[in-house]
N, C-alpha and C positions, 0 to 999 in steps of 0.2 A: 728340470730342464729349463735351462736357458732360452729366451725368447731371440726370435730371428736378428733382430735390431742391431743386437750385441756384435752379430757374427755376419759375413755373406752368405748366400743362399746356399751356396756348395757346401760351406762348413755346416751349416745348420743341417743338409740333409744328412752328410756323413754322420754326424754327431747321431743325430736321431734315427737313422740307418742302424747303427752302430747298437743302439739299444734295442731295436726291435731283434736283430739278428740272437743277441743273447736270450732276450724272454723265449725266442723260438727253440732255444737248446734246451730250456727250462721246460716250458709246455710246448711241445711239437703240435703242430695243427694236423688233426685227421689224415691220413693220406689213402682215400679209398674213391673209387668211380661212381659212389651213390648218388644221388641227387642231394641228400641232406648234407654229405661232407661238400661239395661243390657249393651249397646254400651259405655254408658255415666260413669257408675260405672267402666269398665274397664279401660277405659282412664285416668280417675281418680285415679286410682290404680297406673297405669303405670307412671302418672306423680310424683305421690308421691315417687315411687320408683328412679328416676331420682333426685328427689331434695332430697333424701337419700342419693343415693350414692356420691351427688355432693358434699355432705360435708367430704370424704373421700379424702383430695388433697395429703397424702403421696403415694408414688411410691411404698411402699411396697405391696400397697392394689390394684393396678392399673390392675394385672393379673385376679383377680377374678371380679372386676369390669366388665371387659371387657367381662368375659366368662357370668354374669348375663345378660348385655345390649344385647348380641346376641342371648340371649333364645327366643325360639319361641313355646309357647306364655311367656309372660313377667312374671315371678313366681310373688307370692302375696309379699307385703311388710314384711310379717312375715318372708316367707320364705327366703328373699334376708336378714333380720338380723341375720337368721341361721346361712347363708352361710358365712357372715362377721366375725360373732364372732366363727367360726370354723377356720377362716384364723387367725384372731387373737389370738387366742389359740398355732396354729401353728410356727405363729412368735414369740411369746412369747418361746416357747420350743426350737426353734433354737438359738436364744438371748442366753439364758441358757446354750446352749451346748457350744458354742463358748465362754463364759467366762471360762466357766469348762476346755475347750481346752487351753485357753491360760493361764490361772492358773496354770495349769497342766505343762505346756511349762516352765514357770518361775520357777515352783518348779524343775523341771529336770535339768535345767542351772544352779540355785543356786546349787543342789547336786552334779551334776557334777564338778560343779568349786571346791567344797570342796574337793570331793574325788582325784581332780586332785594336789589340794594342799597338800593333806596329803601324796603322793607318794613322794618315796627319791629311787635315783637311786645307785644302789650298786656299779657301775662302776666308775662315776665321783662324786657320792656323791650331786649331785644336786637334789633340789625337781621338782616334775612336770611332772617327766617319771619316767618308771621303767628300767633295765638294759636291756631286750628284746628291747625298742624303743631307745635305746641310740645312738646318732651320732657319738660316740667315737669308737663304733663298728663296725657300718656300714657304716659310711661316712656321711659327712655333705652334704644336699641337695646344688643346684647350686646356691642360691639366698640367701643362709645363710648369707653372709657378708652384703648383703644389710639390709636382717632383723634385724642382730646385730648393725647396725649402727643406724637404727631405732629406736631400742630397748634403745641403750645406750645413745642417744641424744634426745630421745623422740619428740614428734609431738606439731602441732602448733606454737606460737610464740616463745616459751622458744626453741624447738628443730632447727627452723629456724635460731634463733641466733645463736646456736652451731655451725651448718653447715658452717654459714656465718663466725663464728670463724675460725673455720677449713680452709676455703677457703683463707681467709686472711693470715693465718699463712703459708700455703703453697705457696701462691703468694709471701711472704715474703721471704721465703726459696729460692725459683726460682731466685729471685730478688738479694740475696746476693751470691747465687752461681753464676749469672751473672756478678756479679761484680767482683768478686774472679778471676774469668775466665778472664774476662777483664784485671783487675789488675796484675795478671800472665803474661799473653801476653806482656803486658807492659814491665815489669820487665827482661822479657826474650828478649824483643828486645832491651832494654839499656843494659844488659848483652851482648848481642852479637855484638852492636857498640862499646861499650866498647873494648872487645876483639879484632875486627878487628883494632880499633885505637892503639892498645898496639902492635899488631903485625906489623903494618906499620912502628910506632917509633922504632922497633928495627933494621929493615931493614938497 
């Protein structure tokens, strides 16, 4: 027998009840008013409730299943079906609400970006903010240079290549300055030595 996840609760109950009806025709329950007969009928009903609930493997129905199984006495199969059906409707309503909230958030975010792109500052002439929010008036935040560098050179592989290029250029400049300094000291030493030699020659 298929699991409930493949069909709706109503369809699953209809299929399940159809199988039970066929079994009742083949093996009818005893029909007498004695206590033993009533006990057998109740046990069979409880067994059918357990079989029916066993078809609901989704965690979404775990709470309502536990509530039913802990009931004393155990409700009839028909009442159990009604409980599960109400839970199905509640879960469907929650999912629909979540979809609407997500759609609304996406719509708001899209419109917010559109409104932001439509703004233009009267102070600096840049788009995305108004004069009352302009950093040129109230000062730039402490991390502005870092943010601007990331924005300028981008992120990902292209950004890494740009930063690496900057690092190599800076390293090259340092190396060139060091070589210039060494060359300057060498020339200064040679000049000083030449001056001393010239001074000694004139004595």
